C-alpha positions, 0 to 999 in steps of 0.5 A: 546537448545534456551530458546526462542522458538515459543509458540503460534500463534492466527490466525483471518480472515486470508486467509481461518481462518475466527473464532479466531485460536489459535495453542499452539506449542510443544518446540520440533517437532509439525506436522500439517497435513490434506488433499489438500485444508484444508488450512494447508499451510495457517498456514506457510502463516500467519507466513511469514505474521506477520513476514513482507512479502510484496510480495503477490506471496510469500503468493499465492495470486494475490493483499494483500487484497486476505489474508483477509478471502473472505466468503463463501455462509454461511458466509460473509467476514471480513473486516480485518485479524490479525495474532499474534505470541508469543515468549517465551524470558525468557533468553533474546534472544531477547534483550527486557526486556520481558519474553513473546514478542508478534509480530502481524500484522493487515490488513484491507480491505482498504489496511491499515496495522498495526504492533505491539510488544506487543500490541504497535504499531510499524514499519515494519523496528522495526520487521526485526531490532529485528530478524536481523541476528537471522534466523527468518524473511521473507528472513531468513531459519526459514520458508522453503517451497517448494519455499525456497527449489526452491530458495536453489537449484535455478540456481539464485545465488541471492536467494541463497546468501540471505540465506547464509546471514542470515545464516552468520549474516550479515543482520544487516551490511548490513542494517547499511552499506545501511543507511550508503550509503545513508548517502554518497550519500546525503553528496555528492549530498550536496556538490556539492550543496553547492559548487555550491552555494558558487560559486555564492555567490562568483559571487555575493560578488564581484559584490555587493562590486562595488555596495555597493561603488556606493550607498556609493557615492550616499548617501553621495551627498542624504544627502546634498540634504536633508539638503537643502530640509529641510531647505527650507521645514521648512520655508514652514511648518512654514508659513503654520502654521500661516495660519491655526491658522488665519482660525481656529478663523473665524471657531470659531465664525460660531461655536458658532453660529451654537451651539445657533441655534442647542439649539432651534432646541433641544428644539422643538425636545424634545416637538416632541418626547413627541407627538410621544410618545403619538402617539406611546402609542395609537398605542400600545394600538389599537395593544393590542386590536386588539389581544385580539379581535383575541384572542377571535376569535380564542377562539370562532373558537376552541369551534365550532370545540370541539362541532364538534369533541365531537358529532363525538366521541359520534357516534363512541362510539355508534358504537362501543357497538353495534360491541362488543354486536354482538361478545359476541353473536358469542363468546357464541356460540363458547364456546357451540359448543366447550364442545359438541365436548370434550364430543364426543372425551372423548367416543371415547378414552373410546372404543379404550383403550378397543381395547388396553387391548385385543391386549396385552393379545393376545401379551403375548400368542404368545410370549409364543408360540415362546419360544418353537419353539426356543428351538426345533430349537436350538437342531436341529441346534447342530445336523446340526453343528455336520453333517456339521463338518463331511462333512468338514472333509471328504471334506478336505481329498478329496480335498487334494487327489485331489489337490495332484494329480493335482499338481503331473500331473502339475508337469509331464506336467511342466517337459514335457514342461521345457525339450522342452523349454531347448531344444529350448533354446539351439538352440536359444543361438546357433542361438543368438550367430551367430547374435550376430557377425554380430551386433558388424561388423554393430556397428563398422562401425557406430562408426567410422562415429559419430567420423567424425561427432563429429570432425565436430561439435566440429569445428562449436561450437568453431567458434560460441563460438568466435563470441559469445564472440565478441558479448558478448565485444561488449554488455559489451562496451555498458553498460559501454557507457550506464553507463557513460551516466547514471552518467553523466545524473545524474550529469546534472539533479543535476546540472539544479536542483540546478540552478532551485531552485536558480531561483525559490528562486531569488537567486542573485535579489536585495530585491526590485526586489524580493519584486515586483515579489513576489507581482505579483504572490501574486495579479493578479491585477498587471499582466496586468501591468508587462511586465517582468525582462530585464534578462527574456526578451530576448535570447542570445547565450552562447558565448555572455552571458558574454559580455551582462551581463558585458553590462547590469551591475545592469540594468539587473534587472530592470522592465519592465512596460506598462506605467508611472503610472504602474512604480508609482504604484510599487514604491509606493509600495516599498515606503510603504513596505520599500522594497529598490528602484528599476529601471522601465522602460515604455514600450512607456516611454524610448527614443532609442538609437542608434550609427552607425558603419557601416561605420568602418571594422568590420573584422578588429577591431573584432566588432561583433555588437552593443550589442542590435543587437547580442540578440533576443527580442520580436519588441515591446521591441525594445525601450527598448533594444535600450535604455539599450544596443544601445550604447554598442558595443561588440568587440571580444577582448581587443587588437581590443577593444584598437584599436576600442576606439582610433580610435573612439576617445574614444567616445563609450562603448565597451565590449569584450567577455571576460568581459572587459569594456572601457568607453567613455572617455577611463577608463578600467575595466578587470581583472580575475574574477571566473565567470560572474559579477551577474550571473543571465543570465549565469545561465538562459543561463546554464539552457537553455543548461542543460535542452537541454544536458539532453534531448539529454543524453535521446536520446542517452540513448534510442539509446544505449538501443535498440542497446543493445536490437537488439545485446542481441537479436543477443547473444541470437540467438547465444546462442540458435544455440550453445546450438542446436548444443552442444545437437546434439553433446551430442546426437551423444556422447552418442550414440557413448557411448552407441555403445561402450557399446553394443559392449561390452555387445555382447561379454559378451553375447556370452560366457554367451550363451555357458555357458549356452548351457552346462548347459542346457544339464545337466538340461535336463537329471534331469528332465527325472529322476524326470518325472519317479517317479512322474507317479508312485506316481500319480496311488497310489493317484487316489485309495485313492480319490475314498474310500474318494468319497462314505463316502461323499456320506453317510453324505450327506443323514444325513446332508439333513434331519437336514436341511429340519427340520430346514426349517419347524420350522423356517417358524413357527418362522416366521408366529409367529413373524408376529402375534406378529409384529401385535399385537405390531402395534395395540397397537401402533396405539390404544396409538397413538390415545388416546395421540392425542385425549388427546391433542385435548381435552385439547386444547378445553377445553384451547379455552373455557378459552380463549373464556370466557375471551374474553366474560369478557373483551367485556363486560367491553368495553362496560360499558367503552364506555357509561360511555365516552358517558355520560362524552362527552355529559356533555362536549358538554354542557359547549362547547355550554355555552362558545361560547355563552358568546364568542359571545358577548365579540366579540361585546363589543370590537369592540366598544373599538377599534373605540374609541381609533382610533378617539383619534389617529386622533387627536394627529397626528394633534398636532404632524404635526404643531411642525414639521413645526416650527422645519423645519424653524429652521433646514433650518437656521442651514443649510446656516450657516453650508455651510458658515462654510464648505467653511472655513473647507475646506480652512483649510482642504487644509492647512492642508493636505498641511502641512500633505504632507509636514510632510509625505514626509519629513518623507518619504524621509528622515525619519524626523519630521519637526516640530522638525528639528532646521534650526540653526543645519544644514550647512550654505551653504546648509541652504543659498541654494535655489529651483534651487540649490536644483534642480541642485543636484537632477539631478546630484544625478539622473545621478546615475542610476542603484543604488542599496542602498540595496546593502550595506546590501546586500554585508554584508548579502552575506559577511556572506552567503559565511563565513557560506557556508564555514564552512558548505562544510568543516563540509561536507567533513569532514562527507563524511571521516567519512562515508566512513571510517564506509563502509570500516569497515562495509565492513571488518566485512562482509567479514571476518564473511561471509567467516568464516561462508560459510567455516562452513557450507561447511564442515557441508554440506559434512558431512551431504550429505554423512550421508544422501546419505550414501557417496559421496561429496558436496560442497560450492564454492564462485567464488569471495571471494573479492566481498562476497555481489555480488558472485556466490555461486555454489554447487557441488555434487559427488553422490557415484560412479559418477562425481562431477555435479552441483546441477541443474543436479540431479534428483527432489528427489536428489535435494529436498535431497540435498537441505535438507541436506544444510539446516541442515548444516545451521542450525547446523553451526547457528541453528534458534529458530524454523524452519517451514518446509512446505511439503519439504518432498513431493518430497522424496520416502519412504528410503529418507524420514527416512533418513530425519525424522531420522536425523530432530530428531537430531536437535530438542534439539537445534531447535523447528521444525514445519512440514507441511506434507502429509507424515505419517513417517513424523508424527510418529516423532512429539510429537504434531500433529495438523489436519486441515480440513474444515468441513464447505467449505472454513473455516479452522477448527484445530484439537489438537490430543495428540499422547499418546491418538492417536486412529482410531477416531483421525486418520481420518484426517490423512487418508484424509491426 
């Protein structure tokens, strides 16, 4: 037996279990019983739920929050549901180092759900993996209910296959395989993505190599320009330094004069500050006096308020004293009235006590009389009983005689009737044989007609099935097409997503272009100046895309802007951020370029047109695209390009559809490449093409699915027609077999009828002899009956006398009992009245005590209020004295404030005299500063020019002009002038489209190419490893699955024979090669019948067969525990005995929990739990030890 077993379940808030409920399970068989609707199946649902059931349908609900207790009229709904199951894991069956393992699930009404293993949070996946291949879990066979029985007998093979997979222990392998397949899909996607990226990087690498070579030539010319520029700029730098020094000396003289005047102003400002401080002191003093005055006013108002409040309190206290005196008078009157009522109640109690004593004496006398009458009654009862016994004996003898007479008469009547029936039967048998001959003749005629009809229907069925097979074939072809389209869609979507990702990541763009695009996206102020990248501003057919991309070259990443100012702002950004160089095309700042090739034979030379004419763009961009492509001719192939170049004296730039280029002058560029030059235009065209292709695939898929639906409907109609005709065929066949059986039966009946006629004649003779004997016995019995009737009449007279005496005594007893009852009633009434009056007396005395206490309390309050009034009068006197003092203080403070205000006015006059002198000195200082500012402006201009010069050299060449030594420069460059520098710069500008970042970009792309190649090799190796793992898992699954099915099949056949007393049962696998998708058929051959499918059995046979299969699975791979939820409901009593008998054989290996209505199932349980709803809507658990089982405990079982 497993040491692992389900020890306990704890439920709180789950469905009808509102309160925390615990159930301890027996290690062998535990039964759970209760009436319908009591919630017993909710225990099985709780086990499913805690083990991870996610389907609310399997939990018998509509939405997941239905599992939380929803409340009743008396109890509020709960906010969460929680279930915990505890396993005994002493033998470490579950590979965790705990002797007990608890699994918990908690769900809140918000929908949040939590899982725990030993109170530690975990995932549902952890619980599934923990119980995989143990038979425990939502897909296992540890919880079997009506739904699971339906799955076993279901016509859907996938439902049945899940149970066999769990029993075979391949669930873990399948989970591992699913993980491996996901990894393989991910690896394939990565291989495709890396391959596409590698192709893209290949394109970039070849393009960047050329651009890097061009950039190095550019750098060489740039360095020569730099040397000349540095030499000329150094001379300008030296002249500016000399000019700045002269201006600084002039400025120094003005500063000295300015400082002298500023000292005078500073001295006068100090004196002014002293007067200002005096004024501030006086103002503070004024403020202080005003505050004191305000405080005095506030104190005065406060004292006046205190005076009014004190008078009001004295008035209130006087009114309260008067009220309390009135209350004292009323209280004393109440005390006097209560004392008078107490005296009245005491007198009434004495009168009632006397009446009660008299009634007791009378009761005693009546009781003695009653005892005497009882004795007389007992003696008469004995005599009456003896008479009754004699009467009973006589009546019994009389009844027996009468009964025997009646019986004999009945026998005689029956014999007469039987003789009549026998004669009638003989006549009917003879008539029946004649009718049977007629029926046999008619049936043979009907059989001939049915044979003809069956042949006709068989022909129709064959034709219809042929048509259905054709439809199935067409449907299969459509499904193949759908699968191909869906695969094509996945591939197209993956490729489109890859290109879109490359586009969104700006792969293939120059660094400077990327930075400009990022700037546009994050700063909206540039939106009005930016029009777009050349690549995004036109459309081109795919067949011309390669030629246009070659024609544009690096210009495809040129940036179109509104005007020259916009271009300058972007160039300043690139310089400031050091993000490289880019080419900008102001929309109205570029000149149109145009060629006229209309005079040439276009078809002869294979001319497709000017490059700007075969693309589509907005008309306001005409200048831009005319400038870029207006002098490039697109020709179909290189041979025609050679002819046209020669014809035009090699003065035009020609580009073929294959991307070959003939430049003005005759240079030719071409060769074999894996993809287009830069790739970003081709990528744009491919994105548009793939998006269109994806839409077309979706349309085709929808059309095919609609066509499939139509064919399916047609197939279903054919199937229905076939089924209808087959039903008719079966009906005729049944009728044919029935007619043949009926003919055999009728022939047998004729033979039987003849035998019966002979038997009936013999029986008639025996009955006539018996009739003569019974008539003699009837006469003897009638004589005996008359004698017994006389003896009964004599005993009746004695019995009547005893009954009359009994009535008389009982009447006397009834009269005495009424008198006794009357006395007892009087005693009870008097005692109750005495008790009530005693309580009333106590209550009155308590009221007197309360009133005395209130009197004392009121007198104390009056004394306190009088004392408070005296205190308030003293306080009032003091307050009035204080008011008088405050009025005098107010007058005094007004006088002091007037004197201080006069002082302030005199001080202000002195302060303004000094202010006039200070203003005069400030005017002198202003004139001097104005002259100094003029010199400073000239000096700042010179310094700005110097700074700009230094900054320009730093920005353009990253050099410090102050540290440059002219002697270190090349002699030719040093002797060059500004005209030479201008010529060199013009030459540099002719090298348009140079990408200086391409040198570093080429190195970066080269490194990335190597990295992606290594990644691709790793992914190919990883794919091979995963495919090997999947192959190994498939082998293990197949081997283990087939071995387990074979064992279950053997056990199933044995157990079926034992449960059904014979027959055979087999499990058939349709395809042993595809074990994960095969159909499992269960074929049954009941005793004495043909082999048939499980679906053809009756309801009871299906249930018992499914139970036999469950036992076979448990025998092959036992589960630690098994919950059987009312699976015995469809079994009759004979089958349920077989079920319980066989279940007992498994209890030593598997723990069983039975949820049942059936008494036979309850009897095999070691422990019994009853579920009831004492409160409506709330389930309660009653535990019953079967050793102590009694009638009280069985109430729930009777309800069940």
